[in-house]
KOLKE-909271 format. One line per 2 residues: number of its first residue (from 1); their letters; for each residue x, y, z of C-alpha. Coordinates in pm, 1 decimal. Example, Ala and Ser with C-alpha at 12.3 -4.5 7.8 and 13.67 -1.06 7.14 Angstrom:
2
1	AS	1230.0,-450.0,780.0 | 1367.0,-106.0,714.0
***
This chain:
198
1	MS	-1416.3,3709.1,2535.6 | -1369.5,3343.6,2371.1
3	DN	-1015.1,3185.7,2470.6 | -862.7,3108.9,2123.9
5	RV	-517.0,2961.5,2328.7 | -444.6,2563.4,2228.4
7	YS	-283.5,2360.3,2497.7 | -84.3,2050.5,2376.3
9	YS	-42.2,1713.1,2612.2 | 202.4,1454.1,2473.1
11	AV	347.9,1144.4,2584.4 | 546.8,856.4,2397.2
13	LM	326.6,516.5,2340.1 | 292.6,259.8,2054.6
15	GS	664.5,343.6,2022.7 | 565.0,668.6,1891.9
17	PI	516.3,1049.2,1991.9 | 164.5,1082.1,2101.1
19	LL	19.4,1461.0,2075.0 | -311.6,1590.4,2227.2
21	KL	-440.3,1970.6,2154.0 | -707.5,2132.2,2309.2
23	CS	-875.3,2432.2,2312.2 | -942.2,2390.8,2699.1
25	HD	-669.6,2362.7,2975.5 | -788.3,2013.7,3103.1
27	EA	-477.1,1774.8,3274.4 | -721.9,1511.1,3338.5
29	MA	-887.2,1490.3,3026.1 | -547.1,1406.2,2824.4
31	SR	-465.1,1156.1,3098.9 | -800.8,993.2,3011.6
33	VF	-749.5,1014.8,2640.9 | -356.9,861.9,2720.7
35	QL	-503.6,583.9,2912.7 | -734.9,504.6,2680.3
37	IK	-447.4,472.5,2364.1 | -249.4,254.0,2641.2
39	RY	-558.8,62.0,2708.5 | -610.3,-22.3,2291.1
41	ED	-222.5,-30.4,2302.2 | -224.8,-315.4,2550.8
43	LL	-473.1,-537.0,2348.0 | -363.1,-518.7,1994.0
45	TV	18.2,-466.0,2018.3 | 269.2,-790.1,1878.1
47	NR	564.8,-601.9,2022.5 | 538.5,-748.4,2381.5
49	AE	452.4,-1120.2,2452.2 | 101.5,-1090.0,2605.4
51	SQ	-210.0,-881.8,2413.9 | -512.4,-1045.7,2275.4
53	VM	-376.6,-1028.5,1959.6 | -25.3,-1230.8,2079.3
55	DI	-292.9,-1489.9,2235.0 | -426.5,-1560.2,1906.5
57	NH	-70.9,-1601.2,1738.2 | 22.9,-1822.8,2021.3
59	AA	-259.7,-2014.6,1950.8 | -244.4,-2083.4,1591.2
61	GR	-273.0,-2413.9,1445.1 | -396.8,-2515.7,1760.2
63	HP	-740.0,-2373.8,1881.5 | -974.0,-2050.3,1850.5
65	VT	-937.4,-1799.6,2082.3 | -1175.0,-1580.6,2255.9
67	VS	-1126.1,-1193.7,2238.5 | -1321.6,-850.9,2315.9
69	RP	-1577.4,-717.5,2118.3 | -1341.8,-424.3,1990.8
71	VF	-1046.9,-619.9,1879.6 | -1261.8,-893.8,1742.5
73	QL	-1438.3,-608.8,1532.6 | -1075.0,-491.0,1453.4
75	IQ	-972.5,-815.9,1300.1 | -1302.6,-865.3,1112.6
77	CA	-1234.3,-554.8,995.8 | -894.3,-627.8,896.1
79	KA	-977.6,-898.6,717.5 | -1244.5,-840.9,498.9
81	AS	-985.3,-527.1,384.9 | -723.1,-805.4,320.9
83	MV	-976.6,-1044.9,145.2 | -1091.9,-766.5,-157.4
85	RD	-882.3,-814.2,-461.1 | -590.6,-688.6,-511.3
87	SA	-566.1,-580.5,-177.8 | -219.3,-414.5,-66.6
89	FN	-314.4,-507.7,301.3 | -265.1,-817.6,493.2
91	LA	-375.8,-874.1,825.3 | -166.4,-1194.1,843.1
93	IG	172.3,-1048.9,744.8 | 310.1,-1118.8,1051.6
95	PL	568.8,-1394.3,995.6 | 690.9,-1170.8,707.8
97	VK	713.1,-844.1,976.4 | 907.8,-1112.8,1204.0
99	LW	1130.6,-1176.6,915.0 | 1252.5,-855.5,807.5
101	RI	1269.6,-695.4,1172.7 | 1035.4,-410.5,1028.9
103	GF	1066.2,-202.6,1282.8 | 1333.4,-306.0,1496.8
105	HG	1733.6,-284.5,1517.1 | 1924.5,-552.6,1309.8
107	HS	1636.7,-541.1,1014.2 | 1782.3,-679.8,698.1
109	VP	1641.0,-823.9,359.2 | 1638.1,-1199.8,400.3
111	DA	1683.5,-1511.2,150.4 | 1405.5,-1536.4,-114.3
113	AE	1408.4,-1857.4,8.3 | 1287.6,-1754.7,355.0
115	IR	1031.5,-1509.9,278.7 | 831.6,-1795.7,-5.4
117	AR	839.0,-1992.5,329.9 | 710.6,-1747.6,517.8
119	LA	447.0,-1611.6,245.5 | 257.4,-1981.3,289.3
121	LT	186.5,-1864.5,651.9 | 12.7,-1540.2,513.6
123	RP	-342.1,-1643.9,351.5 | -586.9,-1423.0,507.1
125	QE	-856.4,-1643.3,434.1 | -680.1,-1908.9,671.4
127	VI	-828.3,-1681.5,938.0 | -1078.6,-1806.6,1093.7
129	LD	-1352.4,-1576.9,1275.5 | -1677.4,-1688.0,1508.9
131	EA	-1870.5,-1367.5,1560.7 | -2137.9,-1502.5,1813.6
133	TC	-1827.0,-1631.7,2020.0 | -1592.6,-1346.9,1916.9
135	SV	-1286.0,-1614.6,1848.0 | -1016.7,-1592.3,1614.8
137	FL	-838.8,-1914.5,1497.7 | -501.3,-1897.4,1275.1
139	QQ	-541.4,-2269.3,1091.6 | -157.0,-2304.3,1059.1
141	SG	88.2,-2293.0,1296.8 | 330.5,-2007.5,1268.2
143	ME	56.0,-1762.5,1125.7 | 53.0,-1433.0,1282.9
145	LD	-178.8,-1162.7,1298.0 | -31.2,-822.0,1296.7
147	LG	-217.4,-502.9,1290.4 | -8.2,-249.6,1330.9
149	AI	-79.8,-94.1,950.9 | -424.8,-46.4,1088.8
151	AK	-452.5,-21.7,1463.4 | -315.2,383.5,1496.9
153	GY	-627.7,506.9,1305.3 | -813.6,255.6,1483.1
155	IA	-758.8,386.1,1797.2 | -708.2,767.8,1675.7
157	DR	-1085.9,684.3,1565.7 | -1124.9,567.2,1912.4
159	VR	-1009.2,902.9,2100.7 | -1204.8,1128.1,1898.1
161	DY	-1547.6,938.0,1990.5 | -1439.1,962.7,2356.6
163	LR	-1359.6,1334.6,2264.3 | -1696.3,1364.5,2106.4
165	QQ	-1888.3,1154.4,2373.2 | -1708.4,1417.8,2657.5
167	QV	-1874.1,1742.0,2397.7 | -1505.7,1814.9,2329.0
169	EK	-1543.0,2025.1,2013.1 | -1213.3,2097.4,1931.1
171	AL	-881.1,1861.1,1922.7 | -615.1,1736.8,1730.6
173	IN	-500.7,1390.4,1768.6 | -169.5,1285.8,1593.0
175	LG	-75.0,944.9,1694.0 | 239.2,941.1,1506.7
177	GN	164.6,989.2,1179.5 | -225.4,908.0,1206.7
179	VH	-449.8,1264.5,1251.4 | -751.2,1304.8,1373.3
181	TL	-936.3,1642.7,1382.9 | -1240.5,1781.7,1552.2
183	GE	-1362.7,2110.4,1458.0 | -1190.9,2374.5,1223.1
185	WA	-772.3,2369.2,1229.8 | -581.4,2515.5,946.9
187	IG	-329.7,2239.5,835.8 | 1.6,2266.7,703.7
189	LK	209.9,2014.1,516.3 | 589.6,2056.0,484.4
191	NH	798.5,1872.3,227.4 | 1154.6,1793.6,436.0
193	LP	1313.9,1673.0,143.1 | 1560.6,1883.0,-31.9
195	TR	1460.7,2034.8,-319.8 | 1617.1,2010.9,-622.1
197	RR	1716.2,2313.8,-856.5 | 1639.6,2254.4,-1222.1
***
């Protein structure tokens, strides 16, 4: 007889509620997944003074910073996406995110002159990558990487890969809206906006 129960585990990481659903009761596995998420958060965050990404930002305009291979590969992927013609993604958006205080208390629309000044610091072509040394150099002082737009998706991919390595056949991973599944799941979407009557 098969066990069709689903066990849910949750934590708050990366400023978001994290939900992991497994088809076996395995608190140790859930704990290892949350530790993996925390490890990646510690490498990629720009919301704390210390991380590999913040080391790069602090050295902007001064010197390259050597980072771990996974961080380098994510930055390499982010730069490639940023360099696509008419791309809406920009890994060097950090100065504007900080100016607008996006995601923080006290956010507001800044003055147009301030925006123009910060735009000069958001050129992805000025993010110099050296694959041989896994180093990243931001050419101008004041430049900042912000990988927030892709970090959760990247981490969700790594969690999925880890669960596959552990021979987990069915799981649902929700990192604050970035959802991955292993196996078959019935997924429903709900519109929380009020519907208009015609």
